[in-house]
N, C-alpha and C positions, 0 to 999 in steps of 0.2 A: 428453619434455622433457629437455634437457641442464642441467647444473649452472648454467651461466651464465645461462640464461633463468630458472631457478628463483630464483636469487639476485636477479635484477632484479625479478621479481614480488613476492618476499617483502619486499625492501627498500622497494618502493613502498607496500605495505600497512602495514608496521611504522612507516614514517615518520609515518603518521597517528596512530599510537599513541605517538609520540615515543620509539621504541625503535630501537636500532641494534645489530646483532650482528656479531661478527667472522666471518671466513671459515670457521674451523674449526667453529663452531656451525652455520652455515648448511649446510655440507657434511653434518654429522651429521643435520640435519633433512631434507635431501634424500635421504640414504641410508635414513632411517627411512621416508619416504614411499614409496620404491621397494620396501622390504621389505613394507610393508602391502599395497600394490597387487598385488605379486607373490603373496603368500600368500593374498590374498583370493580367488584362483581355487580354492583348496582349502578354506579356512575362511571362513565368513561373518563378516567383520570390519567391513565398512562398505558402505553403499549408495553412497557417494561414491567413484568411481574416476577421474573426470576430474581431471587434475592441477591445473588452474587452480582448480577448486572446492575440491580437497583443501587447497591452500595457505591459502585464506581460511577455509573452514568447519571445518577440523580444526586446522591448525597455528596460524594467527593467532587463531582463537577460543580455543584453549587458552591462548595467551600473554596474553590480556586480563587475566588475574588476577595476573600477575607483580607489579604494584605493591602487592598486598595480602598478600604473603608475604615475610617477612624472611629474610635469609641464615641458613643453618644450621638452619632449622626442620625438625622431624620431621613429614612429611606422608603421609597415607594417601589414596589415590585409590580411591574405592569404586565398584565396577561399572565398572572401567577399560576393559573391552572390548579394543580394539586398542591401548590405552595412552594414551588422551586423558582428561585433560590431563597425566597424570603424566610421560610420557616427554619431551614438549616442554619441560615445566617443568624437568626434570632437565638436559636438554641446555643450556638457556639459563642456568640457575643451578645449577652443579655442586655448590654448597655444601649444597643441600637433601638431606635424607635421606628418600628416597621409598619407600613401600610401595604396590605395585599389587595391589588386591584384586579377584578375579573368581570367579564361581561355576562357570565352564565351564573344564574342564581343558585343552581344546584351545587356548583363548586363552592360558592360563598358559604352556603349552609354547611358543607363538609369542612371548610376551613375554620368556621366558627366552632365546630365540634372539636377539631384538633387543638385549637387554642385553649379550649376548656379542659380537654383531657390531659394535655401536657402542662397545664397551669402556667401558661406564658403570660407575661405582663407587658404593657406598652407595645401592644401589637393589635391592629384593628383591620377590618376589611371594608372595602367599598365595592358595591355592585354597580358597575358603570362601564361604558365604553371609554377608552383612553381619551378620545377626542372631546367627549363631554366633560370628563374630569379636568382636562386642560383648559376648559373655558370657565370652570366653576371657581368663583373667587375664594372659596375655602381651601382649594387645593392647587390653584394655579400659582406657580413660582413660590411654593412653600417648602420644598424639599431640598436637602443637601445633595442627595443621590437619587437618581431614577435608574432603575436596573431592569433589564429584560433578558430572558433566555429563550432563544429559538422562537421569536414572535413574528418577525417580519424582516424583509430586506432593510439594510441600514438606512437608505434614503427615506423609507416609509417610517421606520422605527424612530428616527430622530424627530419627526413631526409629532409622534406620540409622547416622547420623553422630554424634549427640551422645554416645552412650555410649563412643565411641572416643576422644574428646578429653579432655585434662586440664581441670581447673577453670581458667578464664580462657583456655582455648583457643578456637578459632574454627572454625565450619563455613563453607565457601565453596560456595554452591549456584548452579550455573550453569544459568540457566533461559531460557526463551523470553520472549515479550512479556507473558505473563500473570503476571508477578512479583508485582504488588501484589494481584491477585486471590488468588493462592496464599498470600500472607502473611495475608490476612484469614481464609482457611479454616484456617490453621495456628495460630491464636491459642491454642487449647486445648493443642495439642502443645507449643508453646513454654512454656506455663505448667507442664505436668506434667514436662517434660524439663529444666526450669531453664535455658531459653535466652531470650535477648532479641535483637531485631533491632538490629544496629549501624548498618547502612546498606543501601540498595538502590540499586545503581548501574545506570542505564540507559545502554546504549551501542548504537551502530550499527557493525556490522562494516565495516571499510574497503572502499571501492569496491563497496558493496552497499546495499540498502535493508532489510537484515535486522537487526532489533532484538534485543537480548539484555538480560537482567537478571542482575546479579551480586549475590546476596543474601548478606550476611555476618551470621552469628549468633554471639553471644558466649555462652559457657557460664558461668553464675553460681555453680552449686553442683554437688556430685557428683550423678550420675544415680542415681535409685532402682534397686535391684536388680531391680525388676519389669521394667525395660526394658533391652535390647529384648526383646519377647516372642518366642516360638518362631518359627522360620523359616516365613514365609508369612503369619503373622498380621497384621503391620503393613499389608500391601497389601490383605488381605481385609477387615480391620476397622480402618481408620485411626482415629487419635485425632481426634475431632471434638467 
């Protein structure tokens, strides 16, 4: 796919989200897609390698949360993988201060290369488990937004995210169509982690029949030092 075709397909999809990007941002998104697909042959970054699918399922999907993040916010993308949604968010809104967190060093090396190739500023990476990052004084309760896309069930995910954000900060949980079901299961986790549901936005990805939920959680008070528990515990014994 050439840049011209990419821009056309991206514009068509973003029009339905009432979003318009300048050519520089679109070119960076295009180059990012190329880097992911090229490196995917050596590192397992994504199962989606068809460029048309990549535009919708990775880039556009990542950008659906843009309306819920204010300029200049400090954002941590937990379990970022190939950089979704953190890198598209940074490209589209350069004022954001982004941290990309992942537990696999090969992916961190890839992300560092992407940051260099795309000449992105105020974006850094952390090689760590989310639980360890949530205990670290340099990252615990330091972010305005903690975001994750397709990482874990909500009751598990909240134990990863909530310790990372400041009081009055927000978690943005990008989920599939089982959003309300996961909210029901996560009631206890919300209670013990001092979070409340602000809203659950249901969307359909442009030009598809794929539904998504964007669950936004507010942090009301400081997180108990009990949480997060040691690495591996939240997924093995979720708060229920």
